[in-house]
C-alpha positions in Angstrom: 40.5 -234.2 -33.6 37.8 -235.4 -36.0 34.4 -236.8 -35.1 32.9 -239.2 -37.7 29.4 -240.7 -37.4 28.4 -243.3 -40.0 24.8 -244.7 -40.5 24.1 -243.6 -37.0 20.8 -244.7 -35.5 19.1 -244.7 -32.0 16.0 -246.6 -31.2 14.3 -246.8 -27.8 11.5 -249.0 -26.5 8.3 -247.1 -25.8 5.3 -249.0 -24.4 6.9 -252.2 -25.8 7.2 -250.8 -29.2 10.4 -249.5 -30.9 10.7 -245.7 -31.2 13.3 -244.5 -33.7 14.8 -241.2 -32.6 17.7 -241.1 -35.1 18.2 -242.9 -38.4 20.9 -242.9 -41.0 23.0 -240.0 -39.7 26.3 -239.5 -41.6 28.3 -236.7 -40.2 31.9 -235.5 -40.1 33.0 -232.8 -37.7 36.4 -231.3 -38.5 38.9 -230.3 -35.9 38.4 -226.7 -34.6 35.0 -226.5 -36.4 32.0 -224.7 -34.8 29.0 -226.8 -35.7 25.4 -225.8 -34.8 22.6 -228.4 -34.8 19.1 -227.0 -35.2 15.7 -228.6 -35.4 12.3 -228.7 -33.7 11.7 -230.4 -30.4 11.7 -234.1 -30.8 13.9 -234.0 -33.9 16.8 -235.9 -32.2 19.2 -233.0 -31.5 20.1 -233.8 -27.9 20.2 -237.6 -28.6 22.7 -236.9 -31.5 24.8 -234.8 -29.2 24.9 -237.5 -26.5 25.9 -240.1 -29.1 28.7 -237.9 -30.5 30.0 -237.3 -27.0 29.9 -241.0 -26.0 27.3 -240.4 -23.2 25.1 -243.0 -24.9 25.7 -245.7 -27.5 23.9 -246.1 -30.8 21.7 -249.0 -31.7 23.0 -248.7 -35.3 26.1 -247.3 -37.0 29.1 -245.9 -35.2 30.8 -242.8 -33.8 34.5 -242.4 -34.1 36.6 -239.8 -32.2 40.1 -239.5 -33.5 39.6 -242.9 -35.2 38.4 -244.7 -32.1 35.0 -246.4 -32.4 33.2 -245.5 -29.1 31.1 -248.7 -29.2 34.3 -250.8 -28.9 35.4 -249.0 -25.7 34.4 -250.0 -22.2 32.4 -247.6 -20.1 35.6 -246.8 -18.1 37.5 -246.1 -21.4 34.7 -243.9 -22.7 34.7 -242.0 -19.3 38.5 -241.5 -19.5 38.2 -240.3 -23.1 35.5 -237.8 -22.0 37.6 -236.6 -19.0 40.7 -236.1 -21.1 39.3 -234.6 -24.3 35.7 -233.4 -23.9 34.0 -230.5 -22.2 30.2 -230.0 -21.7 28.0 -227.0 -21.3 24.3 -227.7 -20.5 21.2 -225.6 -20.5 20.6 -226.2 -16.8 24.1 -225.4 -15.6 24.5 -228.5 -13.3 26.5 -226.6 -10.7 27.0 -228.3 -7.3 25.1 -226.0 -4.8 27.5 -226.7 -1.9 30.6 -225.7 -3.9 31.8 -222.2 -4.7 32.2 -220.9 -8.2 36.0 -221.8 -8.1 35.3 -225.2 -6.7 32.7 -225.9 -9.3 35.1 -225.0 -12.1 37.7 -227.4 -10.6 35.3 -230.4 -10.5 36.4 -231.9 -13.8 40.0 -231.6 -12.6 39.1 -233.6 -9.5 37.3 -236.2 -11.6 40.2 -236.5 -14.0 42.6 -237.3 -11.1 46.2 -236.3 -10.5 48.8 -236.3 -13.2 52.5 -235.7 -12.7 52.6 -233.7 -16.0 49.6 -231.6 -15.0 49.9 -230.4 -11.4 46.8 -229.3 -9.5 48.4 -225.8 -9.1 48.4 -225.3 -12.8 44.6 -226.0 -13.0 43.9 -223.9 -9.9 45.5 -220.9 -11.6 43.8 -221.7 -14.9 40.4 -221.9 -13.2 40.9 -218.5 -11.6 42.0 -217.1 -15.0 38.9 -218.6 -16.7 36.6 -217.1 -14.1 38.3 -213.7 -14.6 37.9 -214.2 -18.3 34.2 -214.7 -18.0 33.8 -211.7 -15.7 33.6 -213.5 -12.4 37.0 -212.8 -10.9 35.3 -211.0 -8.0 32.9 -213.9 -7.3 35.3 -216.9 -7.0 34.0 -217.8 -3.5 30.3 -217.2 -4.2 27.9 -220.2 -4.1 25.5 -220.9 -7.0 22.5 -219.5 -5.0 24.4 -216.2 -4.7 24.8 -216.0 -8.5 22.3 -215.0 -11.3 21.4 -217.4 -14.0 23.8 -215.8 -16.4 26.6 -215.9 -13.9 25.9 -219.6 -13.2 26.1 -220.3 -16.9 29.4 -218.4 -17.1 30.7 -220.6 -14.3 29.6 -223.6 -16.3 31.5 -222.4 -19.4 34.6 -221.8 -17.3 34.2 -225.4 -16.0 33.9 -226.8 -19.5 37.2 -225.2 -20.5 39.3 -225.9 -17.4 40.6 -229.3 -18.6 41.5 -227.6 -22.0 39.2 -230.0 -23.9 39.8 -230.7 -27.6 36.1 -231.0 -28.2 33.3 -229.0 -26.5 29.6 -230.1 -26.6 26.9 -227.5 -25.7 23.2 -228.3 -25.3 21.1 -225.2 -25.5 23.6 -223.1 -23.7 21.5 -219.9 -23.9 18.1 -221.6 -23.5 17.5 -220.4 -19.9 18.9 -216.9 -20.3 17.4 -213.6 -21.3 18.4 -212.1 -24.6 21.1 -209.8 -23.3 22.7 -212.4 -21.0 22.4 -214.9 -23.9 24.3 -212.6 -26.2 27.1 -212.3 -23.6 27.3 -216.1 -23.3 27.4 -216.4 -27.1 30.4 -214.1 -27.3 32.2 -216.0 -24.5 31.6 -219.4 -26.1 32.8 -218.2 -29.5 35.8 -216.3 -28.2 37.0 -219.2 -26.0 36.4 -221.6 -28.8 38.6 -219.6 -31.2 41.3 -218.9 -28.6 41.5 -222.5 -27.5 41.1 -223.9 -31.0 38.5 -226.2 -29.6 36.0 -228.1 -31.8 32.6 -226.9 -30.7 29.4 -228.8 -31.4 26.2 -227.2 -30.1 22.5 -227.7 -30.1 20.5 -224.5 -30.1 17.3 -222.8 -31.0 19.1 -219.4 -30.8 19.4 -217.9 -34.4 22.2 -215.5 -33.2 24.2 -218.4 -31.9 23.7 -220.5 -35.0 24.7 -217.5 -37.1 28.2 -217.6 -35.5 28.7 -221.2 -36.6 31.0 -222.4 -39.4 28.3 -224.9 -40.4 24.6 -225.4 -39.6 22.8 -228.8 -39.7 19.0 -229.0 -39.4 17.4 -232.2 -38.1 13.8 -233.3 -38.6 12.3 -236.7 -37.8 15.7 -238.0 -36.7 17.4 -237.2 -40.0 19.6 -234.4 -41.4 17.4 -232.5 -43.8 19.7 -229.6 -44.6 23.3 -228.4 -44.3 24.6 -224.9 -44.7 28.2 -223.8 -44.5 28.5 -220.3 -43.2 32.3 -219.8 -43.2 35.5 -221.8 -43.4 37.0 -222.4 -40.0 
C-alpha cells in the first residue's frame, strides 16, 4: 500500500499569526518500505507523521493512501481507515493503566469492532503470540505499573501489530529507553516489520534505528533537505 504526499503543507495560528510547520513536502512511501525521518526539534517530523497517518489534515496539498485522498474522507472514514490498515507506536507508550498487558494489546481489536471473517478468538491467540514474540509471554496479566519502561514499549509494539496493519507509524519509539533496551526494541520493530511485510514510517533521533532503514529523509525548517537510500527493500 503506497503513501503519496504532494505539495504538503501545515500552518498553525500562533498569537494570531500564521506559523508554517511544513511546506512543499513531496514524498512517496512504497509498500513494505522502512522509512526513517530525521531532523532537529521543531523541524516538523511529528507533524509530518500525523499528516501521513491521517491523524491531522494539511492546510495545503494532499496525502493519499492507496489512492484515497485523506482530505476527502469524513472523520469516521479516516478513523475506519486507521483502524483497518494502520498501527501506531509512540514514545510515551499510551498504555491504559487499568488493563493488563494482554488487554492493552487487544484494545485496537475492541475499537475496530467485531467482524464475521475475523473472530475475536483469532486476535486473542494472535495477541498472546505477539506478547510471546516480544518476550512477555510470562507477563500477560501484569499491569503497566508492574512493567519496566522497556517492557511497556514492547507491549505497545505488540499492540501496534495485533490488527495486522499494512502501515505502521512510529514516533520516537526508543526515545524514552536506555541504550540496551532501545537496541532490543529496534530489533523487534525491524524483525516484525520484515516478517509482516508492513510499511514502516518512523521518526527518530536514534542513529542505530535510522541505520536499519531502507531510506532516510532529513527535515529542517519544515522541508525535506536530504534523502539517502540505504538499501532496496
